C-alpha positions in Angstrom: 33.8 111.7 102.9 37.5 111.6 100.9 37.1 111.3 96.4 39.1 108.3 97.1 38.3 105.5 97.0 41.4 103.0 97.3 40.8 103.0 100.4 44.5 103.8 101.0 46.4 101.0 98.8 48.5 102.2 95.9 48.0 103.2 92.2 50.8 99.8 91.6 48.4 97.1 93.8 45.3 99.0 91.8 47.2 98.5 88.9 47.8 94.9 89.2 45.8 91.8 89.2 47.6 90.3 92.8 46.5 86.0 92.1 45.1 84.9 95.4 47.8 81.9 95.4 50.4 84.5 94.4 49.8 87.1 98.1 49.8 83.0 99.7 53.0 82.6 98.2 54.1 86.0 99.2 53.5 86.4 102.3 54.6 82.9 104.2 57.8 83.8 102.2 58.1 87.0 104.1 56.9 85.8 107.4 60.0 83.2 107.8 61.9 86.0 106.9 60.5 88.3 109.1 61.0 86.0 112.2 64.1 84.4 111.4 65.9 87.9 110.5 64.7 90.0 113.6 67.5 91.7 115.8 65.5 90.1 118.2 64.5 86.2 116.3 61.9 84.5 117.2 60.6 81.2 117.4 57.3 80.1 116.3 56.1 79.9 119.1 56.5 83.1 120.3 55.4 84.7 117.1 52.1 82.6 117.7 52.2 84.7 121.1 52.6 87.5 120.5 49.5 86.8 117.6 47.8 84.7 120.6 47.0 82.3 117.9 48.0 79.0 118.3 52.0 77.3 116.7 50.8 75.2 114.2 48.3 78.1 112.8 52.0 80.0 112.3 53.5 76.7 111.0 50.7 77.0 108.0 51.0 80.6 107.4 55.1 80.2 106.6 54.2 77.1 105.0 51.8 78.3 103.0 48.4 76.4 103.4 46.7 78.8 105.8 45.7 82.5 104.8 45.8 84.3 107.5 42.8 86.7 108.9 42.8 90.3 108.2 43.2 91.3 112.0 46.2 88.7 111.9 47.7 90.5 109.2 47.4 93.8 110.1 49.0 93.1 113.3 51.9 91.0 111.8 52.7 94.0 109.8 52.2 96.8 112.8 55.1 93.7 115.1 57.4 94.3 111.9 57.1 97.8 111.0 55.6 97.6 106.9 52.3 97.4 105.3 50.0 95.4 104.7 50.4 95.6 101.5 54.4 95.2 101.6 53.5 91.9 103.0 51.6 90.2 100.4 52.9 92.3 96.9 56.5 92.8 98.1 59.7 89.9 98.0 61.3 91.7 101.1 64.2 88.9 101.3 65.6 90.7 98.3 64.7 94.3 99.1 67.2 94.1 102.5 70.0 93.4 99.7 
């Protein structure tokens, strides 16, 4: 077992305490941005099918009313080609500019 105890979490994330509300808001904004800005734009319904979730659940993720389970965040990160950390902590709209 490695001596690294942070499980792959970056030093930046380890040094900053992210309130849950901030993470949920950043995730919601990123999900809307990524879904709408992809080369092949997705509807909420298509994304819900990919995640095997109800469309209403995806809508609630995007408006910040619900927080996805870890497996859903991981699948989203894999689909969009980013890390879970980026989805939760980086304003991707600003990053694109």
